[in-house]
Every structure is written in structure tokens, then in C-alpha cells.
N, C-alpha and C positions, 0 to 999 in steps of 0.2 A: 357232816361238817368236818369231823376229824380227818376223814380220808382225803377230803379236798385240801385241808391244811397240810397234810403230809405230802401230797403231790406238789403243792405250791412250794413247800420247803425243798423238796427234791429238785424241782426246776431251778431254784435259786442256787442250791449247792452245786448242781451240775454246771450251771452257766458260770459260776464264780470259780470253781475249782476242779472241774472235770470229774471223771468217774471215781477217782480216789477220794473225793470229798463226800461222795454219797455213802454215808455209813449210818447205821441205825442209831448210834449215840448222837451223831450230828442231827439226824431227823428229830430225835427226841428233844434235843436242846432247842432247836428252831421252833418246835411246836409247843414246848412246855409239857409234853407228855413224858411219862416214865418210859424208859427204854423197853421194858417188857410190854408196854401198851402198843408200841410200834409193831411188835411181832403179832399182835392180835389182828392187825390190818394187812400186813404183808409178811410172807414167810421168808423172803430173801430180797436182796437188792435186785435180782433179775425180775422178781414179781413187781417191784416198784417200776422198773424200766418198762415192763410189758404194759402196765396200766397207763403210764405216761404216753406211750405210743398209741394205745387204744383211745385215749382221751384227746391228745393233741394233734395227732396226724390227720384225723378227719377234719378238724378245724382248718388246718393248713390247706388240705386238699380242696375244701370248699372255697377258700379264698382264691386259690389258683384257678379253680373251675369258674368262679364268678368273673374273674378278670378275663378269662378266655371267652366267656359268653358275651362279653361286651364288644368283642371284635367282630368285624364284618367279613373278614377274609381269612383264608387258611394261614397266610403269612402273619396276619394280625393276631391270630390265636396262638401261633408259635411264639411270637414276640411277647405277648402277654404272659405266656407260660414261663418264659425265661425271666422276664422283668419281675413278675410277682414273687417267684421263688427267691430271687436275689434281694428283693425288698424285704423279705422276711428274715434275712440273715441277722439283723440286729435284734429281732424279737427273742425274748428270753426263752420261749418255748423252743425256738429253733436251736439256740445255743445248747439247750439241754439235750436235744436229740442228736446234735452233732457230737457232743461229749459222749453220749451213750454209744453211738455207733463206733467211736474210736476205742471204746473199752472192750474188755472181755465179757461176753455175754454167753448165757447158756443157749443151747440149740433152739429152744422154744422162743426165746426173746428175739434171736436173730431171724427166725422164720417169720415172726410177726412184723418185724421191720421190713424184711424183703417183700412180704405181701403188701404192706402199705405203700412201699415205693412202686411196686408193680401197678397198683391202682393209679398212682400219680402219672406214671409213664404212659399208661393206657389212654390218658386224656388226649394225647397228641396224635394217636394213631389215625384217627379220621382226618385230621388236618393234613397229615403227611400223605395219606392216600389221595386226597384232593390235589395235592401238589405233585402227584405222579410218582411218588416213591414206589419202587418195585417191591421193596421189603420194608414196609412201614413200621413193623414191630422192631426190627433191628435198628432202623433209623431213629425210632423213639428212644431206644436205650442209649444210642450214641449221643443223641441230643441231651439226654439227662447227664451223660458224662461231661458234656461241655458245662452244664449248669453246676454239677458237682465240683468240677475244677475251679470254676469261678467262685463258688462258695468257699472252698478251701483258701483261695487267694485272698478273699475279703477277710475271712476269719484270722488268717495269719498276719494281717496288717501289712500287706504288700506295699511296695513303693507307690503303686498307682492307687488312686482314690477308688472307693467303691463305685462311684459313678463311671469312671473310666473302665473299670473291670466289667461293669454291667453293659456298657456300650459295646465293648469288644466281644463279649459273649453273645449279645444279640446279633451283631454283625456276623460272627462266625456261624451262629445257628441258622440265620436266614440265608446266608450264602451257601451253607452246606445243604439245607433242605431244598433249596431251589435247584441246585445243580446235581442232585443225587440220583436221578433216573438215568439209566444207561441207554 
């Protein structure tokens, strides 16, 4: 229970104040634990980040995968992929991971985040193959680039509404994947 409380506190700190807010004294204060007790659960901030990724990323991926599974066409799966990720932007877990990825992490934490993103990107490869993409893995990475750019735009509070950004990202993604074979 203490570990879950610490992770929940870490999510809150990251979503409210970014990586600078994630400190062991702040975690101790949020959970009512002694600072030394926090060290019993995690050896460093990077260890907290790694565990957050290990716990939260599979939940996100399952949500994206479930949305894609409901679609009947490859285009529908690509659209669901983009829409579901952008719908998760307001989720506290997402804000925490965005804050994490913007911060300085050790090599192990960065590798875990990259591996988790790789799993997310892999979800689109089959749909992209069905759409005739000659290089579906590369197309999947570029598709995720569109999603990442839209996420940043929403997170920054751009002049456009999140709905407008989502519609533009979906249109760009679908027009790009349909016209991508040579």
C-alpha cells in the first residue's frame, strides 16, 4: 500500500510541477512517511520514474489497443490509435509521463520508456501493412511523431482547442498513411 501511495504521490507531483517537483522530501510529505522511509522503497528519483512507467504505460497501451480492436478497418484502427492517445492527454498518468520524458533521466529509465513506446508504435504496423505501406515500421514511427506533436500542442495550451488539434492530427495521420506507398 505504501508503494502505491508513493507512486500516486509521484504522479501528482509530476503532473502539478514537472520533474523538479518530484523529490523525496515532497514524496514523504504527500504520503506522511518519513523521508528515510521513502528510500526504503526507491533508491532514486529514476527508480520512481521507472516504476511509474512499468505500472502506467501498460495501462495506457491496453486502452489504446482496446480502442483499436473496436475498429473494423485499418484506417479505423489508425484513427482510434491517434484519438485514444490524444484523449489520454488530460489523464494524470499521462501528464506524469510527459513530465518524466521532459526531464533528465538515467540511461535505464530512458531505455524503459523507449521500450514502452516501441510497444505502442508496434500496434500500428499491421494496419499500416494492410494500407500498403512499403515501410510500415518507419511509417508507424512517423505516425507516432504526429501524435507526439499533437500531445505537445495540447499540453502547451495552444490557441486551438484540444478537439481541433485532435481532428487535425487524425486528418494528417489518415491522409499520410493512405498516400504513403510509392
